[in-house]
C-alpha positions as CSV (number, residue, x, y, z in Angstrom):
1,M,0.0,0.0,0.0
2,K,1.4,3.4,-1.0
3,L,0.9,6.2,1.5
4,P,0.6,9.8,0.5
5,D,3.7,12.1,0.6
6,Y,3.1,14.6,3.4
7,S,6.5,16.2,3.1
8,R,5.0,18.7,0.6
9,C,2.1,19.7,3.0
10,V,2.5,23.3,4.0
11,E,0.4,23.0,7.2
12,L,2.2,19.9,8.4
13,N,5.6,21.5,7.7
14,Q,4.6,24.6,9.7
15,L,3.4,22.4,12.6
16,L,6.6,20.4,12.6
17,E,8.7,23.6,12.5
18,A,6.7,25.0,15.4
19,M,7.3,21.8,17.4
20,G,11.0,22.0,16.7
21,V,11.2,18.8,14.6
22,K,14.1,19.0,12.2
23,K,13.9,15.6,10.5
24,I,11.2,12.9,10.6
25,P,12.9,9.5,11.2
26,S,12.2,6.9,8.7
27,V,10.2,3.8,9.7
28,P,11.7,0.5,8.7
29,A,9.6,-1.8,6.5
30,L,7.7,-4.4,8.4
31,P,8.1,-8.0,7.3
32,P,5.1,-9.6,5.7
33,D,3.0,-11.6,8.0
34,H,0.5,-14.3,7.1
35,F,-2.4,-14.7,9.4
36,K,-4.2,-18.0,9.8
37,R,-7.8,-18.1,10.8
38,E,-8.8,-20.8,13.2
39,V,-12.5,-21.6,13.6
40,V,-13.2,-22.2,17.2
41,K,-17.0,-22.6,17.2
42,T,-19.5,-23.2,14.5
43,Y,-23.2,-22.5,14.8
44,T,-26.0,-24.1,12.9
45,R,-28.9,-22.0,12.0
46,E,-32.3,-23.5,12.7
47,E,-35.3,-22.6,10.8
48,L,-37.3,-19.9,12.5
49,D,-40.9,-20.2,13.0
50,P,-42.7,-17.5,11.1
51,K,-45.2,-17.0,13.9
52,D,-42.3,-16.4,16.4
53,V,-40.7,-13.9,14.0
54,A,-44.1,-12.0,13.5
55,F,-44.6,-12.1,17.3
56,D,-41.1,-10.7,17.9
57,N,-41.7,-7.9,15.3
58,L,-45.0,-7.0,16.9
59,L,-43.4,-6.8,20.3
60,K,-40.5,-4.6,19.1
61,E,-42.6,-2.3,17.0
62,G,-45.9,-2.1,18.8
63,A,-47.6,-3.5,21.8
64,I,-49.6,-6.6,22.6
65,P,-52.6,-6.7,25.0
66,V,-52.2,-9.6,27.3
67,D,-53.6,-10.9,30.6
68,I,-51.2,-10.4,33.5
69,E,-51.6,-14.1,34.1
70,D,-49.8,-14.7,30.7
71,I,-46.7,-12.8,31.9
72,T,-44.2,-15.1,33.6
73,L,-42.5,-13.7,36.7
74,L,-39.0,-15.1,36.9
75,P,-37.2,-15.6,40.2
76,D,-35.5,-12.2,39.6
77,E,-39.0,-10.8,39.1
78,L,-38.5,-9.4,35.6
79,L,-41.6,-9.5,33.4
80,E,-41.4,-12.2,30.7
81,L,-43.8,-13.2,27.9
82,N,-43.3,-16.4,26.0
83,G,-39.6,-16.4,26.9
84,R,-39.0,-12.8,26.0
85,K,-38.3,-10.0,28.4
86,V,-41.0,-7.3,28.1
87,C,-42.2,-4.1,29.7
88,A,-45.8,-3.4,30.6
89,Y,-47.6,0.0,30.3
90,I,-51.1,1.4,30.1
91,R,-52.0,2.6,26.6
92,D,-55.4,4.2,27.3
93,Q,-54.6,7.2,29.4
94,K,-56.5,10.2,30.7
95,G,-55.3,13.8,31.1
96,R,-51.6,13.4,31.5
97,V,-50.4,13.2,27.9
98,D,-48.7,16.0,26.0
99,F,-48.4,14.9,22.3
100,Y,-46.7,18.2,21.4
101,N,-43.7,17.4,23.6
102,K,-44.3,13.7,23.3
103,I,-44.5,13.2,27.1
104,S,-46.8,11.2,29.3
105,N,-46.8,11.2,33.1
106,Y,-47.8,7.5,33.2
107,K,-45.0,5.0,33.9
108,Y,-43.9,1.7,32.4
109,H,-42.9,-1.4,34.3
110,L,-40.1,-3.9,34.0
111,C,-40.7,-6.1,37.0
112,N,-43.4,-7.3,39.4
113,C,-43.5,-4.1,41.5
114,S,-46.0,-3.1,44.0
115,T,-47.9,-1.0,41.4
116,I,-48.4,-4.1,39.2
117,Q,-49.5,-6.1,42.2
118,G,-51.9,-3.4,43.4
119,M,-53.5,-3.1,39.9
120,K,-53.9,-6.9,39.9
121,N,-55.5,-6.9,43.4
122,I,-58.1,-4.3,42.3
123,G,-58.8,-6.1,39.0
124,R,-57.4,-3.5,36.7
125,E,-54.6,-5.6,35.2
126,H,-56.4,-5.8,31.9
127,R,-55.3,-2.3,31.1
128,Y,-51.7,-3.3,30.5
129,L,-50.0,-3.9,27.2
130,T,-46.6,-5.5,26.7
131,T,-43.8,-4.4,24.4
132,Q,-40.1,-4.7,23.8
133,R,-39.5,-1.2,22.6
134,S,-36.2,0.1,23.7
135,D,-36.4,3.8,22.9
136,G,-38.7,4.8,25.8
137,F,-41.5,5.8,23.5
138,F,-44.9,4.1,23.6
139,E,-48.1,4.2,21.6
140,V,-50.6,6.1,23.7
141,H,-54.3,6.8,23.4
142,N,-55.4,10.0,25.2
143,L,-59.1,9.4,26.3
144,T,-59.5,12.9,27.7
145,F,-61.2,14.3,24.6
146,T,-64.6,13.3,23.2
147,R,-62.7,11.6,20.4
148,Y,-59.6,10.0,21.6
149,K,-56.2,10.9,20.2
150,K,-53.5,8.5,19.2
151,G,-49.8,9.3,19.4
152,I,-46.4,8.4,20.6
153,A,-45.2,9.6,24.0
154,R,-42.1,9.0,26.2
155,M,-42.7,7.5,29.6
156,E,-40.4,7.0,32.5
157,L,-39.7,3.8,34.5
158,C,-41.9,3.3,37.5
159,K,-40.3,4.3,40.8
160,N,-41.4,1.0,42.5
161,C,-39.7,-0.9,39.7
162,I,-36.5,1.1,40.2
163,E,-36.6,0.3,44.0
164,S,-37.3,-3.4,43.3
165,M,-34.5,-3.7,40.8
166,E,-32.1,-1.9,43.1
167,K,-32.9,-4.4,45.8
168,K,-32.1,-7.2,43.4
169,E,-29.0,-5.4,42.4
170,F,-30.0,-5.2,38.7
171,I,-29.2,-1.5,38.6
172,S,-27.4,1.0,40.8
173,H,-28.9,4.3,41.7
174,L,-26.3,6.1,39.6
175,S,-27.1,4.3,36.4
176,I,-30.6,5.8,36.0
């Protein structure tokens, strides 16, 4: 590979002169080296079930209404649906949505916190949807108006989830 000749570059020569460099030492040529690639592990690709792929895409791009009973609570208390980590949130909201700034005062949940348990105890768990969106934005329906409005809004993680995850040492207080 032939490198450009920077000895004729005015800016570089001025910089070298300002630094007090009189002569640039030459670099000896490196001997050619031949690399050998060694395959350590090989993976076989299994055929993916089209239903699983469609389900994954729906979880990542949108939200799925589910019964809280369908969500598996692992020993570490993170929410899981069909073997996938998910978060739960309420899509149909009243009064606390600002579509102009894309902000909602509602919260989303990652674990079986006291808020999720309380909603389950009073029979309101049917309001939750699950998703795998990772950008913090969620599809929201604002029911405050006579005709509801649809939009995307940012939500924050539930304070009870934060406390529960700090107890299980998933996150430190400084990482949030």
